[in-house]
C-alpha positions as CSV (number, residue, x, y, z in Angstrom):
1,M,77.1,38.5,-51.1
2,T,74.7,36.3,-53.6
3,K,76.5,33.6,-52.5
4,Q,76.2,34.4,-48.1
5,R,72.2,34.7,-49.0
6,T,72.0,31.4,-50.6
7,L,73.7,29.8,-47.5
8,Q,71.6,31.4,-44.8
9,Y,68.2,30.7,-46.8
10,Q,69.4,26.9,-47.3
11,L,70.2,26.9,-43.6
12,K,66.9,28.7,-43.0
13,Q,65.0,25.7,-44.5
14,A,67.1,23.0,-43.1
15,G,66.0,24.2,-39.6
16,N,62.2,24.3,-41.1
17,K,62.7,20.5,-42.0
18,I,64.5,19.7,-38.7
19,R,61.4,21.4,-36.8
20,R,58.9,19.4,-38.8
21,L,61.2,16.1,-38.4
22,L,61.1,17.3,-34.8
23,L,57.7,17.5,-34.4
24,L,56.9,14.2,-36.5
25,I,59.2,12.2,-34.2
26,A,57.5,14.1,-31.2
27,R,53.9,12.8,-32.2
28,Q,55.5,9.2,-33.6
29,K,56.4,9.1,-29.8
30,E,52.9,9.7,-28.5
31,A,51.3,8.0,-31.1
32,Y,53.4,5.0,-30.0
33,T,53.3,5.9,-26.3
34,I,49.2,5.4,-26.7
35,Q,49.8,2.8,-28.8
36,G,52.1,0.9,-26.0
37,A,49.2,1.8,-23.4
38,L,46.3,0.6,-25.5
39,L,47.9,-3.2,-26.1
40,Q,48.9,-3.7,-22.3
41,L,45.4,-2.8,-21.8
42,S,44.2,-5.3,-24.1
43,E,46.8,-7.6,-22.4
44,L,45.4,-7.2,-19.4
45,A,41.7,-7.5,-20.1
46,S,42.7,-10.9,-21.8
47,H,44.6,-12.7,-18.9
48,I,42.8,-11.4,-15.8
49,S,39.6,-12.3,-14.4
50,D,39.4,-11.1,-10.6
51,M,38.4,-6.9,-10.3
52,A,40.9,-6.9,-7.4
53,D,44.2,-7.5,-9.4
54,F,42.8,-5.2,-12.2
55,Y,42.8,-1.9,-10.8
56,P,46.3,-2.3,-9.4
57,A,47.0,-3.7,-12.8
58,I,45.7,-0.2,-14.8
59,H,47.4,1.5,-11.5
60,K,51.0,0.1,-13.2
61,M,50.6,0.4,-16.6
62,V,49.5,4.4,-16.2
63,S,52.5,4.7,-13.9
64,E,54.4,3.5,-16.6
65,Q,53.3,6.5,-19.0
66,L,52.5,9.3,-17.0
67,H,53.6,10.3,-13.0
68,A,50.6,8.4,-11.3
69,E,51.9,7.6,-7.7
70,N,48.4,8.8,-6.2
71,F,45.8,7.4,-8.5
72,Y,42.4,6.4,-7.6
73,V,38.7,4.9,-10.0
74,V,35.4,5.7,-8.9
75,L,32.1,4.2,-10.2
76,Y,29.0,6.0,-10.6
77,D,25.5,4.8,-11.3
78,A,23.9,7.6,-12.8
79,D,19.9,5.2,-11.6
80,T,20.9,5.9,-7.8
81,E,23.8,8.5,-8.0
82,H,25.6,6.9,-6.1
83,Y,29.5,6.2,-6.6
84,Q,31.4,3.8,-5.2
85,L,35.2,4.1,-4.9
86,Q,37.0,0.7,-6.0
87,Y,40.8,1.7,-6.0
88,F,42.5,4.3,-4.0
89,S,46.5,4.3,-3.6
90,D,47.5,7.5,-1.8
91,E,50.7,8.9,-0.5
92,K,48.9,11.0,1.7
93,D,45.0,9.9,2.5
94,Q,45.2,6.5,2.1
95,Q,44.6,6.2,5.8
96,L,42.0,8.7,5.9
97,I,40.1,7.6,3.0
98,T,38.5,4.5,4.9
99,S,36.9,7.0,7.0
100,I,35.3,8.6,4.1
101,P,31.8,7.6,3.0
102,D,31.3,6.8,-0.6
103,N,28.9,9.6,-1.7
104,A,31.1,12.3,-0.6
105,F,33.0,12.0,-3.7
106,S,30.0,13.9,-5.1
107,R,30.5,17.2,-3.9
108,G,34.5,16.7,-5.1
109,L,36.3,17.3,-8.0
110,T,34.9,13.7,-8.7
111,G,31.8,14.9,-9.1
112,Y,32.5,17.6,-10.6
113,V,33.9,15.8,-13.6
114,A,31.4,13.3,-13.2
115,R,28.4,16.4,-13.5
116,Y,29.9,18.1,-16.5
117,Q,31.3,14.5,-17.9
118,R,34.5,16.2,-20.0
119,P,38.2,15.7,-18.6
120,L,39.8,18.5,-16.0
121,L,43.2,19.6,-15.4
122,C,42.9,21.7,-12.0
123,D,45.7,23.3,-10.4
124,E,45.3,24.9,-6.4
125,E,44.0,28.0,-8.2
126,E,41.8,26.5,-10.5
127,F,40.7,24.1,-7.5
128,D,40.3,27.7,-5.3
129,E,38.4,29.2,-7.3
130,L,36.2,26.0,-7.5
131,V,35.5,25.9,-4.1
132,R,34.6,29.3,-3.7
133,S,32.2,29.6,-6.5
134,G,30.2,26.5,-4.6
135,E,31.1,23.9,-7.5
136,I,33.0,21.6,-5.1
137,E,34.1,21.0,-1.7
138,A,37.4,21.2,-0.4
139,Q,38.1,17.4,0.6
140,G,41.2,15.8,2.0
141,S,44.9,16.5,1.4
142,P,45.2,19.6,-1.4
143,S,46.9,18.6,-4.0
144,A,49.3,20.7,-6.4
145,H,48.3,19.6,-9.1
146,W,44.7,17.0,-10.4
147,M,44.2,15.3,-13.6
148,G,41.0,13.1,-13.9
149,I,38.9,12.1,-16.9
150,P,35.2,10.6,-16.8
151,L,34.7,6.8,-17.7
152,C,32.0,6.4,-20.1
153,R,30.3,3.5,-21.8
154,G,28.8,5.1,-25.0
155,E,26.6,8.5,-23.9
156,K,26.3,6.9,-20.0
157,I,29.2,8.2,-17.5
158,I,30.2,4.8,-15.8
159,G,33.0,6.4,-13.6
160,V,35.7,9.1,-12.8
161,M,39.4,8.0,-12.8
162,A,42.1,10.3,-11.7
163,I,45.6,11.4,-11.2
164,Q,46.9,13.5,-8.8
165,S,50.1,15.3,-7.2
166,Y,51.3,16.9,-4.2
167,D,55.2,18.1,-5.8
168,S,54.5,21.5,-7.4
169,Q,57.5,21.0,-9.1
170,Y,55.5,18.8,-11.5
171,R,52.4,20.1,-13.5
172,Y,50.3,17.8,-16.0
173,N,49.6,19.4,-19.0
174,E,47.1,18.8,-22.3
175,Q,49.2,16.1,-23.7
176,D,49.5,14.5,-20.7
177,L,45.5,15.0,-20.9
178,K,45.4,13.2,-24.3
179,L,47.2,10.4,-23.4
180,F,44.8,9.7,-20.3
181,S,41.8,10.0,-21.7
182,S,43.0,7.5,-24.3
183,I,43.9,4.6,-21.5
184,G,40.4,6.2,-19.6
185,S,38.4,5.4,-23.0
186,H,39.6,1.8,-23.4
187,T,39.9,1.5,-19.4
188,V,36.0,0.8,-20.2
189,I,35.4,-2.0,-22.0
190,A,38.9,-3.9,-20.5
191,L,36.7,-3.4,-17.4
192,D,33.5,-4.9,-18.9
193,R,35.6,-7.0,-20.5
194,V,37.0,-8.6,-16.7
195,K,33.8,-8.0,-14.9
196,S,31.8,-10.3,-17.6
197,R,35.0,-12.8,-17.2
198,E,35.0,-13.1,-13.5
199,L,30.8,-13.1,-13.7
200,L,31.7,-16.4,-16.4
201,E,34.5,-17.7,-14.3
202,S,32.2,-17.8,-11.0
203,T,29.6,-19.0,-13.2
204,V,31.8,-21.5,-14.1
205,K,32.7,-22.4,-10.1
206,E,29.4,-22.1,-8.8
207,R,28.1,-24.9,-12.1
208,T,31.3,-27.0,-11.0
209,L,30.6,-26.9,-7.3
210,Q,26.7,-28.0,-8.1
211,L,27.4,-30.4,-10.5
212,Q,30.3,-32.1,-8.1
213,E,27.4,-30.9,-5.2
214,T,24.8,-33.6,-7.4
215,N,27.3,-35.8,-8.3
216,D,28.2,-36.4,-4.7
217,F,24.9,-37.3,-3.5
218,L,24.1,-39.6,-6.8
219,Q,27.6,-41.3,-5.2
220,K,25.6,-41.2,-1.9
221,E,22.4,-42.7,-3.3
222,I,24.0,-45.3,-5.0
223,R,26.2,-46.1,-1.7
224,E,22.6,-46.0,0.3
225,R,21.0,-48.4,-2.6
226,I,23.8,-50.8,-2.4
227,H,23.1,-50.6,1.5
228,G,19.5,-51.8,0.7
229,E,18.8,-48.1,2.6
230,K,16.7,-47.3,-0.6
231,L,13.7,-49.5,0.1
232,Q,13.5,-47.8,3.6
233,A,13.4,-44.5,1.9
234,A,11.0,-45.4,-0.9
235,L,9.0,-47.0,2.5
236,Y,9.0,-43.6,4.0
237,K,7.7,-42.0,1.0
238,I,4.7,-44.1,0.7
239,S,3.8,-43.6,4.1
240,E,4.1,-39.6,3.6
241,L,2.1,-40.0,0.8
242,T,-0.6,-41.8,2.5
243,A,-1.0,-39.1,5.1
244,S,-1.3,-36.0,2.7
245,S,-4.9,-34.6,1.5
246,Q,-4.1,-35.3,-2.1
247,D,-7.0,-36.6,-4.5
248,M,-7.1,-40.2,-4.3
249,Q,-6.1,-40.2,-8.0
250,T,-2.7,-38.1,-7.6
251,F,-2.6,-40.6,-4.6
252,Y,-3.0,-43.8,-7.4
253,Q,-0.7,-42.3,-9.3
254,A,2.4,-41.3,-6.6
255,I,1.8,-44.8,-5.6
256,H,2.5,-46.6,-9.3
257,K,5.1,-44.0,-9.8
258,V,7.0,-45.2,-6.2
259,L,6.4,-49.0,-7.4
260,C,8.2,-48.4,-10.7
261,N,11.3,-48.1,-9.1
262,F,11.5,-51.7,-6.9
263,M,9.7,-53.1,-10.0
264,A,8.7,-54.1,-13.2
265,A,5.2,-52.2,-12.3
266,E,4.3,-50.6,-16.1
267,N,1.1,-52.4,-15.8
268,C,-0.7,-51.7,-12.7
269,Y,-3.9,-51.6,-11.7
270,I,-6.1,-51.6,-8.5
271,A,-9.5,-52.8,-8.6
272,L,-12.2,-52.2,-5.9
273,L,-15.1,-54.0,-4.8
274,N,-19.1,-52.3,-5.0
275,T,-20.8,-52.3,-2.1
276,D,-22.9,-55.1,-2.3
277,G,-19.8,-57.4,-3.6
278,T,-21.3,-58.3,-7.3
279,K,-18.8,-56.0,-9.7
280,L,-14.8,-54.7,-9.7
281,T,-14.2,-50.9,-10.9
282,F,-10.9,-49.4,-11.8
283,P,-10.1,-46.6,-10.6
284,F,-6.3,-46.5,-11.5
285,Y,-5.5,-49.1,-14.6
286,V,-2.4,-48.6,-16.3
287,D,-1.4,-51.3,-19.3
288,Q,0.4,-51.4,-22.2
289,F,-2.0,-53.1,-24.2
290,S,-4.9,-52.3,-23.0
291,P,-6.0,-48.2,-22.5
292,A,-8.7,-48.9,-20.1
293,A,-10.6,-51.2,-17.5
294,F,-14.4,-51.0,-17.6
295,D,-16.8,-52.3,-14.0
296,R,-17.6,-55.9,-14.4
297,P,-19.1,-58.4,-12.5
298,L,-17.2,-61.3,-10.8
299,S,-15.2,-64.1,-12.3
300,R,-12.2,-66.3,-11.7
301,G,-9.4,-64.1,-12.6
302,F,-6.3,-63.9,-10.6
303,T,-7.8,-60.7,-9.2
304,E,-11.2,-63.0,-7.8
305,Y,-8.4,-65.3,-6.6
306,V,-6.7,-62.8,-4.3
307,I,-9.7,-61.7,-2.9
308,R,-11.2,-64.9,-1.6
309,C,-7.9,-66.0,-0.7
310,A,-7.6,-62.6,1.2
311,E,-3.9,-62.9,1.0
312,A,-1.2,-61.6,-1.6
313,R,-0.2,-63.7,-4.3
314,L,2.8,-64.1,-7.1
315,I,1.6,-65.9,-9.5
316,N,4.0,-67.1,-12.3
317,P,3.4,-69.7,-15.1
318,E,4.1,-72.8,-13.0
319,Q,1.5,-71.4,-10.2
320,A,-0.8,-70.5,-12.8
321,S,-1.3,-74.0,-14.3
322,L,-1.7,-75.3,-10.8
323,L,-4.4,-73.1,-10.1
324,V,-6.3,-73.3,-13.6
325,E,-5.8,-77.7,-12.7
326,Q,-7.0,-76.8,-9.0
327,G,-10.1,-74.9,-10.5
328,E,-9.1,-71.8,-8.7
329,I,-8.9,-69.3,-11.8
330,R,-10.0,-69.4,-15.5
331,R,-7.5,-69.0,-18.2
332,G,-7.6,-69.2,-22.0
333,M,-10.1,-68.3,-24.9
334,S,-12.9,-68.4,-22.1
335,G,-12.0,-65.5,-21.0
336,T,-13.9,-62.5,-22.7
337,T,-13.2,-59.7,-19.8
338,E,-10.0,-57.6,-20.9
339,L,-9.0,-57.8,-17.2
340,E,-9.3,-61.9,-18.0
341,K,-7.4,-61.5,-21.0
342,A,-4.1,-59.3,-20.0
343,A,-4.3,-61.9,-17.3
344,R,-4.0,-64.4,-19.3
345,H,-1.1,-63.6,-21.2
346,S,1.2,-61.8,-18.0
347,K,4.5,-64.1,-17.8
348,S,4.0,-63.3,-14.2
349,W,1.4,-61.4,-11.8
350,L,1.1,-59.7,-8.3
351,G,-1.3,-58.9,-5.9
352,A,-2.0,-57.7,-3.0
353,P,-5.2,-57.4,-1.1
354,L,-6.9,-54.0,0.2
355,K,-7.8,-54.4,3.5
356,I,-10.4,-52.2,5.7
357,D,-11.0,-53.9,9.3
358,Q,-9.8,-57.4,8.1
359,K,-12.5,-56.6,5.5
360,V,-11.4,-57.3,2.1
361,I,-12.4,-54.5,-0.2
362,G,-10.2,-54.7,-3.6
363,V,-6.8,-55.4,-5.7
364,V,-3.4,-53.4,-6.4
365,A,-2.1,-55.6,-9.2
366,V,1.3,-55.4,-11.2
367,Q,2.0,-58.1,-14.0
368,S,5.1,-58.4,-16.7
369,Y,4.7,-59.6,-21.1
370,V,8.2,-60.0,-20.6
371,D,9.6,-63.7,-21.2
372,G,11.6,-64.7,-18.4
373,Y,10.7,-62.0,-16.1
374,H,9.7,-63.2,-12.2
375,Y,8.3,-60.9,-10.0
376,S,10.2,-62.1,-6.5
377,E,9.5,-62.4,-3.0
378,Q,10.9,-59.5,-2.0
379,E,9.0,-57.5,-4.7
380,L,5.6,-59.2,-3.1
381,T,7.1,-57.5,0.5
382,I,7.1,-54.4,-0.9
383,L,3.6,-54.6,-3.4
384,R,2.0,-56.1,0.4
385,F,3.3,-53.2,2.1
386,V,1.8,-51.0,-0.2
387,S,-1.4,-52.4,-0.3
388,Q,-1.9,-51.3,3.3
389,H,-1.1,-47.6,2.7
390,I,-4.0,-47.9,-0.3
391,A,-6.1,-49.3,1.5
392,V,-6.1,-46.7,4.8
393,A,-6.0,-43.9,2.0
394,I,-9.1,-45.6,0.9
395,Q,-10.8,-45.9,4.0
396,R,-9.6,-42.2,5.1
397,K,-11.0,-41.1,1.8
398,L,-14.3,-42.7,2.8
399,A,-14.1,-41.4,6.2
400,A,-14.2,-38.3,5.1
401,E,-16.7,-38.4,3.0
402,K,-19.6,-40.2,4.9
403,Q,-18.2,-36.9,7.7
404,K,-18.6,-34.4,5.0
405,Q,-22.5,-36.1,4.3
406,H,-22.6,-35.2,8.0
407,Q,-22.0,-32.1,7.8
408,E,-24.2,-31.7,4.9
409,E,-26.9,-33.4,6.3
410,L,-26.4,-31.6,10.0
411,E,-26.4,-28.0,8.0
412,R,-29.5,-28.8,6.2
413,K,-31.5,-29.5,9.3
414,V,-29.3,-26.7,10.9
415,F,-30.4,-24.2,8.0
416,E,-33.9,-25.6,8.4
417,S,-34.6,-25.0,11.9
418,T,-33.2,-21.8,11.5
419,R,-34.8,-20.5,8.9
420,E,-37.9,-18.9,11.1
421,L,-35.1,-17.1,13.3
422,R,-33.5,-15.8,10.3
423,Q,-36.8,-14.4,9.0
424,T,-37.4,-12.8,12.6
425,N,-33.9,-11.9,12.7
426,L,-34.3,-9.7,8.7
427,F,-37.8,-8.3,10.1
428,L,-36.4,-7.1,13.0
429,R,-33.1,-5.3,11.5
430,L,-35.3,-3.7,8.8
431,Q,-37.2,-2.3,11.4
432,V,-34.7,-1.2,13.0
433,E,-32.9,0.5,10.1
434,E,-36.7,2.0,9.4
435,R,-37.0,3.6,13.1
436,K,-32.9,5.0,12.4
437,K,-33.8,6.1,8.9
438,A,-37.5,7.3,10.8
439,E,-34.8,9.2,13.4
440,Q,-32.4,10.4,11.3
441,K,-35.4,12.2,8.9
442,L,-36.9,13.7,12.5
443,F,-33.6,15.0,13.8
444,Y,-32.9,16.5,10.4
445,D,-36.6,17.8,9.8
446,A,-36.2,19.5,13.2
447,N,-32.7,20.6,12.8
448,H,-33.1,22.8,9.2
449,D,-35.3,24.8,7.1
450,V,-38.2,22.5,4.9
451,L,-37.9,24.8,2.4
452,T,-34.4,25.7,1.6
453,G,-32.9,22.3,3.3
454,L,-30.4,25.0,5.5
455,A,-30.5,24.6,9.2
456,N,-33.4,26.6,11.0
457,R,-32.6,28.8,13.9
458,Q,-32.6,26.4,16.8
459,M,-30.3,23.9,15.0
460,F,-28.1,27.4,14.6
461,L,-28.4,29.3,17.6
462,Q,-27.0,25.7,19.0
463,Q,-23.9,26.1,16.8
464,L,-23.5,29.4,17.0
465,K,-23.2,28.7,21.2
466,Q,-20.4,26.5,20.7
467,Q,-18.5,28.0,18.2
468,F,-19.1,31.6,20.3
469,L,-17.8,30.0,24.2
470,L,-14.1,28.2,21.9
471,N,-13.8,31.9,20.6
472,K,-14.0,32.9,23.9
473,R,-11.1,30.4,24.8
474,Q,-9.1,30.8,21.5
475,P,-9.5,34.7,20.2
476,Q,-7.1,33.7,18.2
477,T,-9.8,32.2,15.7
478,G,-11.7,35.0,14.1
479,M,-15.1,34.7,13.9
480,A,-17.7,36.4,12.3
481,L,-21.8,36.8,11.7
482,L,-23.2,38.0,8.5
483,F,-27.3,38.9,9.4
484,L,-29.0,38.9,5.4
485,D,-32.2,40.8,4.5
486,L,-33.4,39.6,1.0
487,D,-34.8,43.1,-0.6
488,R,-38.2,43.4,-2.7
489,F,-39.2,39.7,-1.1
490,K,-42.8,40.7,0.0
491,L,-43.1,42.7,-3.8
492,I,-42.4,39.6,-5.6
493,N,-43.9,37.0,-3.4
494,D,-46.9,39.4,-3.2
495,T,-46.8,40.0,-7.1
496,L,-45.8,36.6,-8.3
497,G,-47.6,34.0,-6.1
498,H,-46.1,32.1,-3.1
499,H,-44.4,29.6,-5.4
500,I,-43.0,31.6,-6.7
501,G,-42.1,33.6,-3.3
502,D,-41.0,30.0,-2.6
503,A,-38.8,29.4,-5.4
504,F,-36.9,32.9,-5.3
505,L,-35.6,31.5,-1.6
506,I,-34.7,28.6,-2.5
507,E,-32.6,29.7,-5.6
508,S,-31.5,32.7,-2.9
509,S,-29.8,29.6,0.1
510,K,-28.3,28.1,-3.1
511,R,-26.3,31.5,-4.1
512,L,-25.3,31.8,-0.7
513,L,-24.1,28.3,0.1
514,S,-22.2,28.9,-3.7
515,A,-20.8,32.2,-2.3
516,I,-19.9,30.8,1.3
517,R,-16.9,28.3,1.8
518,E,-17.5,24.9,3.1
519,H,-16.8,24.9,6.8
520,D,-18.6,28.0,7.2
521,V,-22.8,27.8,8.4
522,A,-25.5,29.1,7.0
523,A,-29.4,29.5,8.4
524,R,-32.8,30.6,7.7
525,F,-34.3,32.2,10.5
526,G,-37.7,32.6,8.8
527,G,-39.6,35.1,6.5
528,D,-36.6,36.6,3.9
529,E,-33.7,36.5,6.8
530,F,-30.8,34.6,6.7
531,V,-27.6,34.4,8.6
532,I,-24.2,33.2,8.0
533,M,-21.6,32.0,10.8
534,L,-18.6,32.8,9.2
535,L,-15.0,30.9,10.7
536,N,-11.7,30.7,10.6
537,L,-11.4,34.3,9.5
538,Q,-7.7,35.8,9.1
539,S,-9.1,39.5,9.5
540,E,-12.3,41.5,9.3
541,Q,-11.7,42.1,5.7
542,D,-12.2,38.2,5.2
543,A,-15.8,39.0,6.5
544,E,-16.4,42.2,4.0
545,E,-15.2,40.3,1.1
546,I,-17.4,37.1,1.4
547,A,-20.0,40.0,2.0
548,Q,-19.0,41.9,-1.2
549,R,-19.3,38.2,-2.8
550,I,-22.7,38.1,-1.6
551,I,-24.0,40.9,-3.1
552,D,-22.7,40.4,-7.2
553,K,-23.9,37.2,-6.4
554,F,-27.6,39.1,-5.7
555,R,-27.0,41.5,-8.5
556,Q,-27.3,38.7,-10.8
557,P,-31.2,38.8,-11.9
558,F,-33.2,35.6,-11.1
559,V,-35.2,33.3,-13.5
560,L,-38.5,32.0,-12.0
561,E,-40.8,30.0,-14.5
562,N,-40.2,32.7,-17.5
563,N,-39.8,35.5,-14.9
564,S,-37.0,37.7,-14.5
565,V,-36.6,38.7,-11.2
566,N,-34.2,41.6,-9.6
567,S,-33.3,41.9,-6.4
568,G,-31.2,42.3,-3.9
569,I,-29.3,42.0,-0.2
570,S,-28.4,43.9,2.6
571,I,-25.9,42.3,4.9
572,G,-25.0,43.5,8.8
573,I,-21.1,42.3,9.5
574,A,-20.7,41.9,13.5
575,P,-17.5,40.7,13.8
576,F,-16.5,38.6,17.1
577,S,-14.9,40.5,20.3
578,T,-14.0,39.8,23.8
579,D,-16.3,42.5,24.8
580,Y,-19.2,39.9,23.5
581,H,-20.5,38.5,26.7
582,H,-23.2,35.9,25.0
583,A,-23.6,34.9,21.5
584,D,-27.2,36.4,21.7
585,A,-25.3,39.8,21.7
586,M,-23.4,38.7,18.4
587,L,-26.5,37.8,16.5
588,R,-27.9,41.4,17.5
589,D,-25.5,43.5,16.6
590,A,-25.5,42.0,13.2
591,D,-29.3,42.8,13.5
592,A,-28.7,45.8,14.4
593,A,-26.1,46.7,11.1
594,M,-28.5,44.7,8.9
595,Y,-31.0,47.3,9.3
596,H,-28.4,50.0,9.0
597,A,-27.4,48.9,5.6
598,K,-30.7,48.7,4.7
599,A,-31.6,52.8,6.0
600,L,-28.4,53.7,3.6
601,G,-29.8,52.3,0.6
602,R,-29.8,48.5,0.4
603,G,-28.1,46.0,-1.7
604,R,-24.7,46.7,0.6
605,Y,-23.3,45.6,3.3
606,V,-22.3,47.9,6.9
607,T,-20.0,46.7,9.7
608,F,-21.2,46.9,13.1
609,E,-20.4,50.2,15.1
610,S,-21.3,50.2,19.1
611,G,-23.4,54.1,17.6
612,M,-25.6,51.8,15.7
613,R,-27.2,50.3,18.7
614,D,-27.8,53.8,20.1
615,Q,-29.5,54.4,17.1
616,M,-31.7,51.4,17.1
617,L,-32.6,52.3,20.5
618,K,-33.4,56.0,19.6
619,A,-35.7,54.7,17.1
620,L,-37.1,51.6,19.1
621,G,-37.9,55.2,21.6
622,A,-39.2,57.6,19.1
623,N,-42.0,54.8,18.3
């Protein structure tokens, strides 16, 4: 019996070990599966450089690990809340997906995963519950089971990857979700690597194309130089510079740059004769031995020789010696100017005259100090052509300066001749402005109370008639009149003096304006009587609320020149009615209501009723 129990215990222990081993094997298999998938992902990211190839490769890899015949990837931009379908493979909706806008994904399971940023396993019952709760909308063919995971870069979601099954016999489980999530987290890294490589290769291709185009252009330019077309392009450039509106110094520098492409023009200058032809000035001067040249009187240098000849000249050492013998130029230690010293040491000199209307105004010249270098006749032709354009540019500049002087002189004369007219116009304009101000003041004084600045009776009655006619046509726009009378005004005025009474009226008008709305109209009818026209009322209660607000403000003491004065106000209200035929009738009834308020004890408001008119008529008859 004891052996049997021992055997049973050993069998139980062996069973537990087997189960643990099976669990370890399953976990090892799961880890191996995940590791294999991740290695496959890494391999994909290392050799794929086109996004069009990346997503099908991901689909194939996922299909090897899971039931993923139906698979799609949607990227999401959190800043714009925009969804963009990147890849879609589905056995049922492959054709339908082309007619669905990308942002429709926001209302389905894809948008649900993106919003909550957590993986989701969803069967048909869970799907129906999400639809009933309003979390999602049904889209496309219903699947038996759906599994989706968020694609996140750090804490930021960038998309959703999902697979679904239309086979009710197949259901995804938590182990599948764990594997799919691991693949998804590393898919983002692989996605970034492929995109970077795609961008890099695109940039390399673009740069290679640019380099190829540049190389082709250079090859073409070399061929053009071989065929002599470079000279033509340069001459066109010189013509273009001459026609431009740039300043002369910029023009000289540009011409010098063009010359440097055809000859040794590192040492170049432009010399111009002054107005009386006795001196040379150097607006442009570049020399490797002399930083600048100053104005100087005419002498016997190369420059003066070209001016005398009025022709372009190429002077090499042999020609220079001959010209010295002929007395045309002077070279040697007797030269004193910078230009003479430069010309004396130059090994080759090239100069062309600048002509305006066949008259020489200066010279453009280049020179070389290099032994053995001689300018050619072709370079002489180029310089001769350049000199013509420089002369044209100088002529244009001189003409522009002359035109400017004429324009300034004309403007000065016009200014002088029209000074008196401007003064007269200014005087008339000031008079017109003064008259306008006077007219505006007269209009204001004629339509406003002088003391309070409120509208006076005349202006108020005019506005009342206009508003009354408008309300007759559009009765729905509520309107009412308030007739107001200050309590104890006569006592204040007689006891404290007229100046206190005036101050009391001014302060009263301010309190009235502070109690009414901006579009309401307040007026002083004279003495201590005021009238207010209330517009755009919703009901009679609005008028009563405003009247009560006015009464509350007038219950506060008035401080007038250190005198605290208590007063009040009585208000009669006449709401607009279609029974009224004239605006005067409204004003009359508001007045009657005001007197009724005074009769009841002052400091209150009363809304007009038809019986009040009869009471007033009886009172008038008794008097």
